[in-house]
C-alpha positions in Angstrom: 42.7 88.9 359.5 44.9 86.0 360.5 43.7 83.0 362.6 45.3 84.3 365.9 43.6 87.7 365.5 40.2 86.2 364.6 40.3 83.8 367.6 41.5 86.4 370.0 38.8 88.9 369.0 36.2 86.1 369.4 37.4 85.1 372.9 37.7 88.7 374.1 34.2 89.6 372.8 32.8 86.4 374.4 34.5 87.5 377.7 33.0 91.0 377.5 29.6 90.0 376.3 29.9 93.0 373.9 30.1 95.6 376.8 33.2 97.7 377.4 35.4 96.0 379.9 36.5 99.3 381.3 33.4 101.4 381.8 30.8 98.7 381.6 28.3 101.2 380.2 28.9 101.3 376.4 29.0 98.8 373.6 32.5 97.5 373.0 33.7 98.4 369.5 37.5 97.9 369.6 40.2 95.5 370.7 42.7 97.4 372.9 46.2 95.8 372.8 47.6 96.0 376.3 51.1 95.5 374.9 51.4 97.4 371.6 52.0 95.3 368.6 55.0 97.4 367.9 56.4 96.1 371.2 55.8 92.5 370.1 52.4 92.4 371.7 50.6 89.3 370.4 47.0 88.7 369.3 46.0 87.0 372.5 43.1 87.3 374.9 45.5 88.1 377.8 46.8 91.1 375.7 43.4 92.4 374.7 40.5 94.4 376.2 37.1 94.9 374.5 36.5 98.7 374.8 34.3 101.4 373.7 35.4 104.4 371.6 37.8 104.7 368.7 41.6 104.9 368.6 42.9 107.9 370.4 39.7 110.0 369.7 37.0 109.1 372.2 35.5 106.6 374.6 37.6 104.3 376.8 39.8 103.5 373.9 40.6 107.2 373.4 41.0 107.7 377.2 43.7 104.9 377.3 45.7 106.5 374.5 45.3 110.1 375.8 46.3 109.1 379.4 49.3 106.7 379.1 50.3 106.9 382.8 46.8 106.2 384.1 46.5 103.4 381.5 49.7 101.8 382.6 48.7 102.2 386.3 45.5 100.4 385.6 47.0 97.7 383.4 45.2 98.8 380.3 48.6 99.1 378.8 51.8 97.2 379.8 55.5 97.9 379.3 57.3 96.1 376.4 59.3 94.0 378.9 56.2 92.9 381.0 54.3 89.7 380.4 50.7 90.9 380.2 49.5 87.7 381.8 51.2 88.7 385.0 50.0 92.3 385.1 46.6 92.9 386.8 44.2 95.0 384.8 41.3 97.2 386.2 38.1 96.1 384.6 34.4 96.1 385.4 35.1 92.9 387.3 37.7 94.6 389.5 41.4 94.0 389.2 42.0 90.7 387.3 44.6 88.7 385.5 43.6 87.8 382.0 44.5 84.4 380.4 44.8 83.2 376.9 41.6 81.1 377.1 39.4 84.2 377.3 38.9 84.1 381.1 40.1 86.1 384.1 40.9 85.5 387.8 40.6 88.0 390.6 43.9 89.7 391.4 45.3 92.2 393.9 46.5 95.5 392.7 49.9 96.6 394.1 
């Protein structure tokens, strides 16, 4: 695990308090990259969500991977050309913008 990954995981876990940032009901177990690493998505708190489930199998993490249109609509994933810091994401806090310090600010969903 490189330094950026370790720090991003720490800040995202701190932000979530260990609870899934999507459903707010289950223990968060995975870092969900909003912009895929294969699309040059970085290890950054603005690019990550702390979610329950595993990969594309179950929980919120599974739901994201099984429902790409809904995931994009809710900001759980972003297009390769988008800057994830500018794309509102639907979380247990409402629609927010995530920053690279591990915080969020309220945002309107368009």
